[in-house]
C-alpha positions, 0 to 999 in steps of 0.5 A: 452452532459453530461449523468448520467448512472446507470448500473445494472447486474453482473458489480462489481468484474468482472473488469467492471469499468476498461473496462468501463474506457478503452472504455471511453478513446478509444471513447474520453469521460471524466467523472467517473465510480464508484461502488455503495453500491447496486451492480450497477455502476454509470457513469458520461460521458461527450462528444458529442451526437455521442460519448455518443451513441457509449459508451452506445451501447458498454456498453450494450454488454461488451467486458469483458466476466465476466460482464453482463449488465442487464439494463442501466438507463440513463438521461442527467444531466447538473449538471455534471461538466466538467472533464479533463479526465476519472477516475475510482473512488474508 
């Protein structure tokens, strides 16, 4: 499954990308996470349905005490390429 996620809330300047990266590695996903100019964070995640569901559930309640997720817009996007690993995009 290839999912495009756009996360809004207090997700920039609080280490959200790094904790998202750690979570993706723990679950076994590949893809990317990057900050957007509008203050949101975009994630392209590639994995099984179960991995993606677990990832989204855990993203909704970040381990990071400084981050606050307000909303996660999500849609399946078959155009996302197959990644070798999960990376933070700067």
